[in-house]
C-alpha positions, -999 to 999 in steps of 0.1 A, spaced: 328 667 388 318 668 425 322 637 446 287 643 460 270 646 426 240 623 424 244 594 400 220 590 370 193 565 377 198 533 357 164 516 351 169 478 352 145 452 339 148 417 352 139 390 326 132 354 337 123 323 317 115 286 323 111 261 294 84 240 310 54 249 332 63 222 357 66 236 392 53 271 383 23 265 406 46 265 436 46 295 460 83 302 452 92 288 418 121 290 394 110 324 380 108 339 415 143 325 423 157 341 391 141 374 398 154 374 434 190 368 421 186 397 396 172 421 422 200 412 446 226 420 419 208 453 411 208 462 448 246 455 449 249 482 422 227 508 440 258 530 445 259 533 406 223 544 405 208 511 395 171 507 402 149 476 396 117 483 377 85 470 392 73 455 359 78 417 358 90 401 326 84 364 333 80 338 305 69 305 321 67 275 298 85 290 268 115 277 249 147 297 246 149 287 209 125 313 198 118 351 203 81 345 202 75 349 239 50 374 254 71 388 282 102 391 259 82 409 233 68 433 259 104 439 271 115 447 236 86 472 232 95 489 265 132 491 254 122 508 221 100 531 241 130 543 262 117 528 295 147 505 301 185 511 305 198 477 315 185 441 311 194 417 339 192 379 335 202 351 359 220 333 329 224 342 293 204 312 281 174 326 300 173 353 274 180 331 244 196 298 234 200 308 197 230 327 185 211 342 156 182 353 179 206 368 205 223 387 177 189 403 170 184 412 206 219 427 209 211 448 179 180 461 197 200 468 228 227 487 209 202 507 189 186 519 221 218 522 242 207 494 265 233 472 283 229 435 291 241 418 323 242 381 333 242 376 371 261 344 371 284 352 341 303 384 346 304 404 314 288 435 298 279 439 261 294 474 260 330 460 257 346 439 229 357 413 255 322 412 268 308 405 233 334 378 227 325 361 260 289 365 252 293 348 217 313 319 232 287 313 260 259 316 236 275 291 211 277 265 239 241 273 249 229 267 213 250 235 212 234 223 244 199 229 230 207 211 197 222 182 217 190 180 238 169 180 207 190 151 192 185 131 225 148 137 224 146 126 187 166 95 195 145 86 224 113 91 203 127 68 176 136 42 201 102 43 217 85 39 184 107 10 176 93 -6 207 58 1 195 51 28 222 25 55 213 43 89 215 13 112 214 -6 131 188 -40 125 174 -52 91 185 -66 70 155 -103 62 153 -109 30 172 -84 37 200 -82 58 232 -49 68 249 -44 56 285 -10 58 302 7 65 268 -8 33 254 -34 28 227 -64 10 241 -92 -3 219 -125 17 220 -150 -10 213 -177 12 197 -152 30 175 -135 -3 166 -168 -16 152 -170 15 131 -134 9 118 -143 -27 109 -175 -15 92 -154 10 71 -130 -17 59 -158 -42 52 -181 -17 33 -151 -4 13 -146 -40 0 -183 -42 -8 -186 -9 -26 -151 -5 -40 -156 33 -40 -144 58 -14 -170 84 -25 -200 60 -21 -187 49 13 -183 85 24 -219 92 15 -231 61 33 -212 69 65 -223 105 66 -259 96 59 -258 72 88 -245 100 111 -210 86 116 -182 110 124 -144 110 127 -126 107 160 -136 130 189 -108 134 215 -94 157 242 -58 170 240 -34 169 270 -41 206 274 -78 198 279 -91 211 245 -119 190 231 -117 182 194 -151 172 180 -154 147 152 -163 159 117 -181 143 87 -160 120 66 -143 131 35 -118 114 11 -88 125 31 -99 111 64 -112 79 49 -80 71 30 -60 79 62 -80 53 80 -77 27 53 -39 32 51 -32 34 88 -10 4 98 -20 9 135 -52 -11 127 -31 -43 121 -10 -37 152 20 -18 138 37 14 149 52 37 122 82 60 124 97 77 93 83 51 69 95 22 91 70 -1 107 75 -19 140 52 -43 161 31 -21 183 21 -26 220 -16 -22 211 -42 -47 200 -50 -48 162 -85 -41 151 -83 -54 115 -70 -88 105 -42 -90 79 -63 -107 52 -89 -79 53 -60 -53 52 -44 -69 22 -77 -71 2 -85 -34 9 -50 -24 -3 -54 -45 -34 -85 -24 -42 -67 8 -34 -39 -1 -57 -62 -11 -85 -82 22 -81 -51 43 -81 -38 26 -112 -71 31 -130 -72 68 -120 -36 72 -133 -45 57 -166 -75 80 -169 -54 110 -161 -28 101 -188 -57 97 -213 -71 130 -204 -80 153 -233 -67 189 -233 -83 212 -208 -74 248 -216 -89 262 -184 -70 238 -161 -57 257 -130 -78 288 -137 -113 279 -123 -125 280 -87 -158 272 -72 -170 302 -52 -193 281 -30 -166 258 -17 -136 280 -23 -120 250 -40 -103 246 -74 -122 230 -102 -103 202 -120 -110 187 -155 -124 152 -158 -143 132 -184 -164 102 -189 -176 80 -219 -211 70 -226 -220 49 -256 -186 57 -271 -190 94 -268 -166 116 -247 -181 140 -222 -157 165 -206 -164 184 -173 -147 207 -147 -155 193 -113 -154 211 -79 -127 194 -58 -148 202 -26 -177 183 -41 -155 155 -52 -141 150 -17 -174 154 2 -200 143 -23 -218 162 -51 -249 168 -30 -228 192 -8 -221 217 -35 -246 236 -58 -219 241 -84 -207 205 -85 -196 203 -121 -199 222 -153 -197 210 -189 -163 218 -203 -175 228 -238 -200 251 -223 -177 270 -199 -148 270 -225 -172 286 -250 -184 312 -226 -148 321 -215 -135 322 -251 -165 345 -261 -157 368 -232 -120 369 -240 -128 378 -277 -152 405 -266 -127 419 -241 -99 419 -266 -120 440 -290 -132 464 -263 -119 500 -266 -123 503 -228 -100 474 -223 -74 488 -247 -75 522 -229 -72 506 -194 -43 483 -206 -23 513 -218 -31 532 -185 -19 501 -165 13 499 -185 20 536 -180 14 533 -143 37 502 -140 65 521 -159 61 554 -141 52 572 -174 84 564 -191 77 572 -228 101 546 -242 85 518 -222 49 527 -231 30 508 -258 12 530 -283 -25 527 -284 -24 519 -321 1 491 -315 -22 476 -289 -53 477 -311 -34 463 -341 -18 435 -321 -50 424 -303 -71 428 -334 -47 405 -353 -54 377 -329 -92 374 -335 -93 361 -371 -66 335 -366 -78 321 -333 -96 291 -347 -65 281 -367 -43 279 -335 -34 245 -320 -54 237 -288 -21 239 -268 -14 274 -281 -50 286 -274 -46 273 -238 -13 291 -235 -28 324 -246 -58 319 -223 -35 313 -193 -15 344 -203 -46 366 -204 -68 353 -176 -60 357 -139 -89 335 -126 -124 322 -134 -149 323 -106 -178 298 -110 -209 304 -90 -243 286 -91 -257 315 -111 -229 321 -136 -192 327 -141 -169 357 -137 -137 361 -157 -109 384 -144 -82 395 -169 -49 411 -157 -30 439 -174 5 423 -171 -6 393 -192 -22 415 -219 9 436 -220 31 405 -225 8 392 -252 8 425 -271 46 427 -269 48 391 -282 24 397 -311 43 429 -320 76 410 -319 88 431 -289 106 418 -259 82 418 -230 95 430 -198 90 411 -166 54 416 -155 46 433 -123 23 418 -97 -10 406 -111 -35 434 -113 -72 427 -119 -82 447 -149 -118 439 -159 -144 414 -148 -173 401 -169 -201 378 -159 -224 357 -179 
């Protein structure tokens, strides 16, 4: 090789990172300093053909504990596209503070024949000693990050023990000023109204309807990033969160522990105790009702198409007679006037579903599609395919004995056959899946059903 032979150009990408955005507005910030050091190192290797790329790979305000950084992801894409030969960083922890994540990056580098250089830590990933040094340094970087996290958590816990507000969604009735909760007089009156009316009504749903009818809304606030969060209508979740928030009696909470807060209470302790007596009584009553529930064979299968919510079984007694229903959870949380489906009589929908299932089981079309689905799942293996005669015989044997089965057994078969039941204001739609039918046929034919494949909608029917 001639001494005067031109060296191959080594395209170098300088990557920079800073965990916080503090100071980035300066004319010459930390990212600029890191890049200057990287470019100076590349310039010192100019005799080896090193050349700094013009593209800037700067991540300002991103943690080194994750790979989900825009400039880093762009760098990886350029590496895989063959545009980079060497990655240069000021320190290894600028690229990553996680040993696992860095191992992934090294794999990307090696797969694309890219080397990695740290300006302040002399090593290269192409040698075994360089990899050893890299792993040692990275282990200490990860240890430092975990230690910093522990310090932050300890400081947070200590601050909460002192009653200091540590950020997040401020509760209704308070504003945040200088990291302290300050009473918002207008919202505080609403909080007192909520506690007082809950004691009067004894029902969360009635109170939700009253608050929304009067135009009241949950807390509106602005995040530290300047994003405005507008209040929403009340529902059960937000109402119970208010009624159970110990901040209203002047307490701060951290990991189920309560400490005296720096802020002024809005609710007196006597009112708080009476409200929680009502909450405890209501919860006990609901628990007793749940335990006394009658069988609901369609539990977990029904969804309200209007609210995209599940429908749950419930019941009531009038003049000694039991009435069963399936109720939309969305309507239950926000009020029945918000959903056109609301509830449906259990006997009515169970009768419709059972009628559809019986018709579907007797349908030659369903039998043919079931066998087709089984063949498709098994790749046409003859020994794994159920014969059409077996399917017809097995499904046909179920119809005459259905009424003699225990309710629990009927419910089990329905759950096996039905994928979902969509309830709309104008009717219901039942979707059956092939895997369940295949399992039922094998069970009825005393065969060992194989593990079903992913649920596959087979047939829909609407009433």
